[in-house]
C-alpha positions as CSV (number, residue, x, y, z in Angstrom):
1,M,16.7,-11.0,-14.7
2,S,13.6,-12.1,-13.0
3,E,14.8,-15.9,-12.8
4,N,18.2,-14.8,-11.4
5,R,16.3,-12.7,-9.0
6,D,14.5,-15.6,-7.7
7,E,17.3,-17.9,-7.4
8,L,19.3,-15.2,-5.5
9,L,16.4,-14.7,-3.1
10,K,16.4,-18.6,-2.4
11,H,20.1,-18.5,-1.9
12,L,19.7,-15.6,0.5
13,A,16.8,-17.5,2.5
14,A,19.0,-20.4,2.7
15,S,21.7,-18.2,4.3
16,L,19.4,-16.5,6.7
17,K,18.1,-20.3,7.7
18,D,21.8,-21.2,8.5
19,A,22.3,-17.8,10.1
20,K,19.4,-18.5,12.6
21,E,21.4,-21.6,13.8
22,D,24.6,-19.2,14.4
23,G,23.2,-16.5,16.2
24,G,21.3,-14.4,13.4
25,A,22.3,-12.4,10.3
26,I,22.8,-8.6,10.2
27,L,20.5,-6.3,8.5
28,L,21.4,-2.6,7.4
29,V,18.7,-0.7,6.2
30,G,18.4,2.9,4.7
31,A,15.7,5.3,3.5
32,G,14.3,3.0,1.0
33,I,12.5,0.8,3.3
34,S,10.4,3.6,4.5
35,V,9.4,5.3,1.7
36,S,6.2,3.3,1.1
37,A,5.4,4.1,4.7
38,G,5.3,7.8,4.0
39,I,8.7,8.8,4.9
40,P,10.3,10.8,1.7
41,P,13.7,9.7,0.3
42,A,16.6,12.1,0.4
43,F,16.2,14.0,-2.9
44,K,12.3,14.7,-2.0
45,L,13.4,15.8,1.6
46,M,15.9,18.4,0.0
47,K,13.1,19.7,-2.2
48,I,10.7,19.9,0.8
49,A,13.4,21.5,2.9
50,I,14.3,24.2,0.2
51,E,10.4,25.0,-0.4
52,N,9.6,25.3,3.3
53,F,12.5,27.1,4.5
54,P,13.7,29.1,1.5
55,N,15.2,32.0,3.2
56,Y,18.2,29.6,4.3
57,F,19.1,28.6,0.5
58,T,20.7,30.7,-2.4
59,E,18.6,31.3,-5.4
60,E,20.7,28.9,-7.5
61,E,19.7,26.1,-4.9
62,Q,16.1,27.1,-4.9
63,R,16.0,27.0,-8.9
64,L,17.7,23.3,-8.8
65,A,15.1,22.3,-6.2
66,Q,12.7,22.9,-9.0
67,E,14.7,21.9,-12.0
68,D,17.5,19.4,-11.4
69,L,17.6,17.8,-7.9
70,S,20.4,15.8,-9.1
71,Q,22.7,18.7,-8.8
72,L,22.4,19.1,-5.1
73,Q,23.8,16.9,-2.3
74,Y,21.5,15.9,0.6
75,N,24.3,16.6,3.2
76,D,24.9,20.0,2.0
77,I,21.5,20.9,2.0
78,M,21.0,19.8,5.6
79,T,24.1,21.6,6.6
80,K,21.9,24.8,5.8
81,L,19.5,24.0,8.4
82,S,19.7,24.3,12.0
83,N,19.2,21.1,14.3
84,V,16.0,22.5,15.3
85,K,14.6,23.1,11.7
86,R,15.9,19.4,10.7
87,K,14.2,17.9,13.5
88,E,10.9,19.7,12.5
89,L,11.2,18.5,9.0
90,F,11.3,14.8,10.2
91,K,8.6,15.4,12.5
92,W,6.4,16.5,9.9
93,F,6.4,12.8,8.3
94,I,6.9,10.8,11.3
95,E,4.0,12.2,13.3
96,G,1.9,14.1,10.6
97,N,1.2,17.7,9.9
98,K,-2.4,18.8,9.3
99,D,-1.5,22.4,8.4
100,K,0.8,20.9,5.4
101,G,-1.4,18.2,4.6
102,I,1.2,15.5,5.6
103,E,-0.2,12.2,7.0
104,K,1.4,10.2,9.7
105,A,3.8,7.7,8.6
106,K,2.3,4.2,8.7
107,L,4.1,0.8,8.9
108,N,4.6,-0.9,5.5
109,F,5.2,-4.6,5.0
110,A,8.9,-4.2,4.8
111,H,8.8,-3.1,8.5
112,I,6.5,-5.8,9.5
113,A,8.4,-8.7,7.7
114,I,11.7,-7.3,9.1
115,A,10.4,-7.2,12.5
116,E,9.1,-10.7,12.4
117,L,12.4,-11.9,10.8
118,L,14.0,-10.3,13.9
119,K,11.5,-11.9,16.4
120,Q,12.0,-15.4,14.9
121,C,15.8,-14.9,15.1
122,Y,16.8,-14.8,11.5
123,F,18.2,-11.4,12.1
124,S,20.0,-10.6,15.3
125,R,21.0,-6.9,14.6
126,I,19.5,-4.3,12.7
127,L,21.6,-1.2,11.8
128,T,19.6,1.7,10.4
129,V,20.9,5.0,9.1
130,N,17.3,6.2,9.3
131,F,15.7,8.5,12.1
132,D,12.1,7.1,12.2
133,P,10.9,4.8,14.9
134,L,8.8,2.6,12.4
135,L,11.2,-0.5,13.0
136,I,10.4,-0.4,16.9
137,H,6.6,0.0,16.2
138,A,6.7,-2.9,14.0
139,C,8.4,-4.9,16.8
140,Y,5.6,-3.9,19.2
141,M,3.0,-4.8,16.4
142,V,4.2,-8.1,15.7
143,G,4.4,-9.1,19.5
144,M,8.1,-9.1,19.9
145,Y,8.7,-9.9,23.6
146,P,11.1,-9.3,25.0
147,F,11.6,-6.3,23.1
148,P,15.0,-5.7,21.3
149,A,17.7,-3.6,22.6
150,I,17.5,0.0,21.0
151,Y,20.8,2.0,20.6
152,D,21.0,5.5,19.7
153,L,24.6,6.3,18.5
154,G,23.9,9.9,17.1
155,A,24.7,11.7,20.1
156,M,27.7,9.2,21.6
157,G,31.1,10.5,21.3
158,K,32.5,7.1,22.1
159,V,31.1,3.6,22.1
160,N,32.1,0.2,23.3
161,A,30.7,-1.6,20.2
162,E,31.6,-5.1,22.2
163,L,29.1,-4.5,24.7
164,L,26.1,-4.1,22.4
165,H,23.3,-6.8,23.3
166,D,21.5,-8.6,20.6
167,P,18.6,-8.6,19.7
168,S,18.9,-5.1,18.7
169,I,18.2,-2.1,16.7
170,V,21.0,0.3,16.3
171,Y,20.2,3.9,15.1
172,L,23.6,4.7,13.6
173,N,23.1,8.4,13.1
174,G,20.5,9.2,15.7
175,Q,16.6,8.9,16.2
176,H,14.1,11.8,15.6
177,V,13.4,12.0,19.1
178,G,17.1,12.0,20.2
179,F,19.5,14.7,21.1
180,V,21.4,14.5,17.7
181,Q,20.5,13.5,14.2
182,R,23.7,13.4,12.0
183,N,22.7,14.9,8.5
184,T,25.5,17.2,7.7
185,T,28.7,16.1,6.0
186,D,30.8,17.3,9.0
187,Q,28.6,15.3,11.3
188,L,29.0,12.1,9.5
189,K,32.9,12.7,9.1
190,A,33.0,13.2,12.9
191,H,31.1,10.1,13.3
192,K,33.3,7.8,11.1
193,E,35.1,6.1,13.9
194,T,32.0,5.0,15.8
195,L,30.6,3.7,12.4
196,T,33.7,1.8,11.9
197,Q,33.8,0.3,15.4
198,I,30.0,-1.0,14.9
199,V,30.7,-2.6,11.5
200,R,34.1,-4.2,12.7
201,S,32.6,-5.3,15.9
202,T,29.6,-6.8,14.1
203,G,32.3,-8.7,12.0
204,C,32.6,-10.1,8.6
205,N,31.9,-13.7,9.6
206,K,28.3,-12.9,9.9
207,T,25.8,-13.0,7.0
208,W,25.1,-9.4,5.9
209,V,22.0,-8.0,4.2
210,V,21.9,-4.4,2.9
211,A,18.4,-3.0,2.0
212,G,17.1,0.5,1.0
213,Y,20.5,2.0,1.3
214,S,22.3,3.9,-1.3
215,G,25.6,4.3,0.4
216,E,26.1,7.8,-1.4
217,N,28.6,10.2,0.2
218,D,28.5,8.1,3.4
219,P,31.6,7.2,5.8
220,L,29.4,4.1,6.6
221,M,30.2,2.8,3.0
222,E,33.8,3.2,3.4
223,A,33.4,1.0,6.8
224,L,31.7,-1.4,4.8
225,T,34.2,-1.5,2.1
226,E,37.1,-1.9,4.8
227,L,35.4,-4.9,6.5
228,R,35.9,-7.0,3.4
229,P,36.0,-10.0,2.7
230,Y,32.5,-11.0,3.9
231,N,33.2,-14.6,4.5
232,N,29.4,-15.5,5.1
233,W,28.1,-13.4,2.3
234,L,27.0,-9.8,1.9
235,Y,23.4,-9.5,0.1
236,W,22.7,-6.0,-1.5
237,L,19.2,-5.6,-2.3
238,E,19.3,-2.9,-5.1
239,Y,15.8,-1.3,-6.1
240,G,17.0,-0.4,-9.5
241,N,18.9,-2.2,-12.2
242,Q,22.7,-1.3,-11.0
243,V,24.3,-0.1,-8.0
244,L,25.7,3.4,-7.6
245,Q,28.7,3.7,-10.0
246,K,31.3,4.9,-7.7
247,D,34.6,3.8,-6.6
248,S,33.2,2.9,-2.9
249,H,30.6,0.5,-4.4
250,H,32.8,-1.5,-6.9
251,F,33.4,-4.3,-4.6
252,L,29.8,-5.2,-4.5
253,E,29.9,-6.4,-8.1
254,S,33.5,-7.5,-8.3
255,D,33.8,-9.4,-4.8
256,E,32.6,-13.1,-5.1
257,E,31.5,-13.1,-1.5
258,C,28.7,-10.2,-2.5
259,K,25.6,-10.9,-4.2
260,V,23.7,-7.9,-5.6
261,I,20.0,-8.7,-6.2
262,Y,18.3,-6.1,-8.4
263,G,14.7,-5.0,-8.7
264,C,14.1,-5.2,-5.0
265,D,11.1,-3.2,-3.8
266,A,11.3,-3.3,0.1
267,D,8.0,-4.5,0.9
268,E,7.5,-7.1,-1.7
269,T,11.0,-8.5,-1.2
270,F,11.2,-8.8,2.4
271,M,7.6,-10.6,2.3
272,E,9.0,-13.0,-0.2
273,I,12.0,-13.6,2.0
274,A,9.6,-14.4,4.9
275,E,7.6,-16.8,2.7
276,L,10.6,-18.6,1.7
277,L,11.5,-19.1,5.2
278,S,7.8,-20.1,6.2
279,C,7.9,-17.1,8.5
280,S,4.4,-16.5,8.9
281,L,2.8,-13.1,10.4
282,D,1.5,-14.8,13.6
283,F,0.0,-11.6,14.9
284,I,-2.4,-11.5,11.8
285,E,-2.5,-15.2,10.8
286,Q,-2.8,-16.6,14.3
287,P,-4.0,-13.9,16.7
288,Y,-4.3,-16.0,19.8
289,T,-0.4,-16.4,19.9
290,E,-0.2,-12.8,21.5
291,L,-2.8,-13.7,23.9
292,E,-0.8,-17.0,24.7
293,L,2.1,-14.6,25.2
294,Y,0.1,-12.6,27.9
295,T,-0.5,-15.8,30.0
296,K,3.2,-16.7,29.9
297,E,4.8,-13.1,30.6
298,I,2.1,-11.5,33.0
299,N,2.0,-12.5,36.6
300,F,-1.9,-12.2,37.0
301,N,-1.5,-13.1,40.5
302,T,-0.1,-9.7,41.3
303,S,-3.7,-8.3,41.3
304,K,-5.8,-9.9,43.8
305,S,-9.0,-8.2,42.8
306,K,-8.9,-8.3,39.0
307,G,-6.2,-10.9,38.1
308,Y,-8.1,-14.0,38.1
309,Q,-11.0,-12.3,36.2
310,L,-8.5,-11.0,33.4
311,L,-6.7,-14.2,33.1
312,S,-9.9,-15.9,32.7
313,K,-10.9,-13.4,30.0
314,V,-7.6,-14.1,28.0
315,K,-8.1,-17.8,28.1
316,N,-11.6,-17.5,27.0
317,Y,-10.5,-15.3,23.9
318,I,-7.8,-17.8,23.2
319,S,-10.3,-20.7,23.1
320,I,-12.6,-18.9,20.9
321,L,-9.9,-18.1,18.2
322,K,-8.6,-21.6,18.4
323,N,-12.2,-23.0,17.9
324,D,-12.4,-25.2,14.7
325,T,-15.6,-23.4,13.6
326,V,-13.8,-20.2,13.9
327,I,-10.8,-21.3,12.2
328,N,-12.9,-22.8,9.5
329,K,-14.5,-19.3,8.9
330,F,-11.1,-17.8,8.7
331,K,-10.1,-20.3,6.1
332,L,-13.1,-19.8,4.0
333,A,-12.4,-15.9,4.1
334,E,-8.9,-16.7,2.9
335,I,-10.2,-18.9,-0.1
336,V,-12.3,-16.1,-1.3
337,T,-9.8,-13.3,-0.8
338,D,-7.1,-15.5,-2.6
339,Y,-9.5,-16.4,-5.3
340,I,-10.6,-12.7,-6.0
341,G,-6.9,-11.7,-6.1
342,N,-5.9,-14.4,-8.5
343,E,-5.1,-13.4,-12.1
344,E,-7.1,-16.2,-13.5
345,F,-10.3,-14.6,-12.3
346,H,-9.4,-10.8,-13.5
347,S,-8.2,-12.0,-16.9
348,D,-10.2,-13.6,-19.8
349,S,-9.1,-17.1,-19.5
350,D,-9.9,-20.0,-21.7
351,D,-12.4,-21.2,-19.3
352,L,-14.5,-18.3,-18.2
353,N,-17.4,-20.5,-16.6
354,Y,-15.1,-22.2,-14.4
355,S,-13.8,-18.8,-13.0
356,K,-17.4,-17.4,-12.8
357,E,-18.8,-20.8,-11.1
358,K,-16.1,-21.3,-8.6
359,L,-16.5,-17.8,-7.5
360,I,-20.4,-17.9,-7.1
361,S,-20.1,-21.3,-5.2
362,T,-17.4,-19.9,-2.9
363,C,-19.1,-16.6,-2.0
364,E,-22.6,-18.4,-1.6
365,E,-20.7,-20.9,1.0
366,L,-19.1,-18.0,2.6
367,Y,-21.8,-15.3,2.9
368,P,-24.0,-17.2,5.9
369,L,-20.9,-17.8,7.8
370,L,-19.4,-14.3,7.5
371,K,-22.1,-12.1,6.5
372,E,-21.3,-9.6,9.4
373,S,-17.6,-9.0,8.6
374,L,-17.4,-9.1,4.8
375,S,-16.3,-6.1,2.8
376,G,-18.0,-4.1,0.1
377,E,-15.5,-5.9,-2.6
378,F,-16.7,-9.2,-1.8
379,F,-20.1,-8.4,-2.8
380,F,-18.8,-6.4,-5.8
381,W,-17.1,-9.7,-7.2
382,W,-19.8,-11.9,-6.3
383,A,-22.4,-9.8,-8.3
384,G,-20.1,-9.4,-11.1
385,A,-19.6,-13.1,-11.5
386,Y,-23.5,-13.4,-12.1
387,C,-23.4,-10.4,-14.9
388,P,-19.8,-10.4,-16.3
389,L,-21.1,-8.0,-19.1
390,N,-19.1,-9.5,-21.8
391,K,-20.0,-11.1,-25.1
392,E,-20.9,-14.3,-23.9
393,F,-23.3,-12.7,-21.4
394,D,-25.0,-10.4,-24.1
395,S,-25.7,-13.7,-26.2
396,K,-27.8,-15.1,-23.5
397,F,-31.6,-15.1,-23.7
398,I,-33.5,-12.1,-22.3
399,D,-35.2,-14.1,-19.4
400,E,-31.8,-15.4,-18.5
401,K,-30.2,-12.0,-18.3
402,I,-33.3,-10.5,-16.3
403,S,-32.7,-13.3,-13.8
404,A,-29.1,-12.6,-13.6
405,F,-29.4,-9.0,-13.3
406,E,-32.0,-9.3,-10.5
407,K,-29.3,-11.5,-8.5
408,A,-26.8,-9.0,-9.1
409,L,-29.0,-6.4,-8.0
410,E,-29.8,-8.2,-4.7
411,I,-26.1,-8.9,-3.9
412,T,-24.9,-5.3,-4.7
413,Q,-27.7,-4.0,-2.5
414,L,-26.6,-6.2,0.4
415,G,-23.0,-4.9,-0.3
416,I,-24.2,-1.1,0.0
417,K,-25.9,-1.9,3.2
418,Q,-22.9,-3.9,4.6
419,D,-20.2,-1.3,3.5
420,P,-21.5,1.9,2.2
421,S,-17.9,3.4,2.0
422,F,-17.1,1.2,-1.0
423,G,-18.4,3.2,-4.3
424,G,-18.1,0.2,-6.6
425,N,-21.4,-1.3,-5.4
426,F,-23.0,1.8,-6.0
427,H,-21.7,2.2,-9.5
428,F,-22.5,-1.7,-10.8
429,C,-25.9,-1.3,-8.9
430,G,-26.9,1.4,-11.1
431,I,-25.5,-0.3,-14.1
432,Y,-27.6,-3.4,-13.5
433,Q,-30.6,-1.4,-12.7
434,L,-30.1,0.6,-16.0
435,E,-29.5,-2.8,-18.0
436,L,-32.4,-4.4,-16.5
437,A,-34.6,-1.4,-17.3
438,K,-33.6,-1.8,-21.0
439,L,-34.9,-5.3,-21.0
440,L,-38.3,-4.5,-19.8
441,K,-41.2,-3.4,-21.8
442,M,-41.9,0.4,-22.2
443,N,-45.2,0.3,-20.3
444,D,-43.7,-1.6,-17.3
445,L,-44.0,0.6,-14.2
446,R,-40.8,-1.0,-12.6
447,K,-38.6,0.3,-15.6
448,K,-39.2,3.9,-14.5
449,E,-38.5,3.0,-10.8
450,L,-35.2,1.3,-11.9
451,L,-33.9,4.2,-13.9
452,H,-34.5,6.8,-11.1
453,N,-32.9,4.5,-8.6
454,A,-29.9,4.0,-11.1
455,I,-29.4,7.7,-11.4
456,Q,-29.4,8.0,-7.4
457,N,-26.8,5.1,-7.4
458,F,-24.5,6.8,-9.9
459,R,-24.5,10.0,-7.9
460,L,-23.1,8.0,-5.0
461,S,-20.4,5.9,-7.1
462,D,-16.7,6.8,-7.2
463,D,-16.6,6.7,-11.0
464,Y,-17.6,10.4,-11.6
465,A,-17.2,10.6,-15.5
466,E,-18.9,7.4,-16.0
467,H,-21.8,8.2,-13.6
468,V,-22.8,11.3,-15.7
469,M,-22.6,9.2,-18.9
470,Y,-24.7,6.5,-17.7
471,S,-27.1,9.1,-15.8
472,L,-27.7,10.6,-19.1
473,E,-28.9,7.4,-20.8
474,C,-31.3,7.0,-17.8
475,Y,-32.8,10.6,-18.4
476,I,-32.9,9.7,-22.2
477,L,-34.7,6.4,-21.6
478,L,-37.1,8.3,-19.0
479,E,-37.7,11.3,-21.7
480,E,-37.0,13.6,-18.6
481,F,-35.0,16.3,-20.6
482,N,-35.8,19.2,-18.3
483,Q,-34.7,17.1,-15.1
484,L,-31.5,16.2,-17.3
485,I,-30.8,19.9,-17.9
486,D,-31.1,20.7,-14.2
487,Y,-28.6,17.7,-13.4
488,F,-26.0,19.2,-16.2
489,N,-26.3,22.5,-14.3
490,E,-25.1,21.3,-11.3
491,T,-21.5,22.6,-10.7
492,P,-19.8,19.3,-10.3
493,T,-21.5,17.7,-13.3
494,L,-20.9,20.6,-15.5
495,Q,-17.2,20.3,-14.7
496,I,-17.1,16.8,-15.6
497,I,-19.0,17.3,-18.8
498,K,-16.5,19.7,-20.0
499,S,-13.6,17.5,-19.0
500,H,-15.0,14.5,-20.5
501,K,-17.5,15.5,-23.2
502,V,-16.4,12.8,-25.9
503,L,-16.9,10.0,-23.2
504,I,-20.3,11.4,-21.8
505,F,-22.0,12.3,-25.3
506,Q,-21.9,8.8,-26.5
507,E,-22.7,8.3,-30.2
508,E,-25.8,6.3,-29.7
509,Y,-27.2,9.1,-27.3
510,I,-26.8,12.1,-29.8
511,P,-29.8,11.5,-32.1
512,A,-32.3,11.8,-28.9
513,L,-30.5,14.8,-27.5
514,I,-30.4,16.9,-30.9
515,Q,-34.1,16.5,-31.4
516,N,-34.7,18.0,-28.0
517,N,-34.9,21.9,-28.2
518,D,-34.3,22.4,-24.5
519,F,-31.0,20.3,-24.6
520,C,-29.8,22.2,-27.9
521,A,-30.4,25.5,-26.2
522,W,-28.4,24.4,-23.1
523,Y,-25.6,23.0,-25.2
524,K,-25.4,26.3,-27.3
525,S,-25.3,28.2,-23.8
526,I,-22.3,26.0,-22.7
527,F,-20.2,25.4,-25.8
528,H,-21.2,28.3,-27.9
529,T,-22.3,26.2,-30.9
530,A,-25.5,24.5,-31.8
531,P,-24.9,20.5,-31.2
532,N,-24.5,18.0,-34.0
533,E,-23.0,14.5,-34.5
534,I,-19.5,16.0,-35.2
535,N,-19.0,18.8,-32.5
536,M,-20.5,16.6,-29.5
537,R,-17.9,14.0,-30.2
538,S,-15.1,16.5,-30.5
539,T,-12.9,17.8,-27.6
540,D,-12.8,21.1,-29.3
541,G,-16.3,22.3,-28.9
């Protein structure tokens, strides 16, 4: 299926390339393209509607919302709510709602890639059954100017489809800020003629792409069926491994002019299509292009007091962003980002030294150039290349390991200073301090300092269960059992111990613990039994 999918996407890209020369293809999108942005799909919206407005629904509908949503129909559920309530429901997700713990929807890469494809004329018209404004926002984000025409057909009784201007985004069932959002069965049936007009006027000689749209119980699907044959291909991007098994959908798999591409996650698929077309995201990859657009589209002479000054600023920013030195810095950043994301680095390849040495050399070249803008993750992987903590590393001489831990510590501490929000550096800084301390002699004054610092770093890390486990080891090495018990009695720590007892009480820790009377008394007070090698490694107590 994977090879077939790749071949079909290449076929689709070839069609879009031809379509660009012939005025652009047509894209029809549904709820599936906005799910990763934070807009729930229909079945989740049904559940949310019933849970938040229970008085409008029967006991049976409320039961099915909890047990079997497949027996409920989206259109029927929305019929139970007024226009005001439906609008309120969509607003929660589009604009966010703090009281309900719902975050505002954010653009995903499906929106971004689609907007860029529209901007670069691979699509001429986007038809959407969604109510959210995210595609419009994406067009702004990618710097599309002039802006596409926006049509809201939800409130229109009649429409002269021949007068639609392209490029355009056509809201077939209305917008969340519009007068009408067509959700109910009756509303959609009454809207069928308008939908049919739009589909017919768009025509069967255009290349059609359909994504994130199920077509279930929707008059629009009937209009798509009636438009056949699709003389220039219809590509149906299906998220799952089969299309809806209904009469209205049979033509998708039977007509030779239709190509169904399975396994199409919207974000990944549209980014793949953009890559196949060499359709770069210029607003990120070449940020000066938007500034150049300002110089072309804004008449700076209209402000006699500020115009020249502002134009000079824009031109200066363009020259900075186009500067070879700056560009080389960005290229170096791309090298290390790509390398860190490469499976070769993350997996145990046959040539571990190659991965490790390449990463170290790349990071050392990049750090002096971009030290102020590097993320915590950069330092995390850089330090990890010095201390991979595998069998090969364990076999090194002690002096080599001490040197490696010292270097890794230096790097993680830089990372903590640069980006304290990245918890991974606190975690591994603690591990490097713990492992280094274990290599030092018992009377080494630095050993105690390293162990105390490690405990503090584990407290600041994101790996909550592991930080308790490693802190326990530090306290054992320090022989500070009273401080250990104080730490264990902290409410968050105690909850972690109860949930992850087997992980925290590692086998090698147990002999030292059960020989300490204070620890034994604490353990018995918590788990109601004296500690031993069996119950400390058991989830039962």
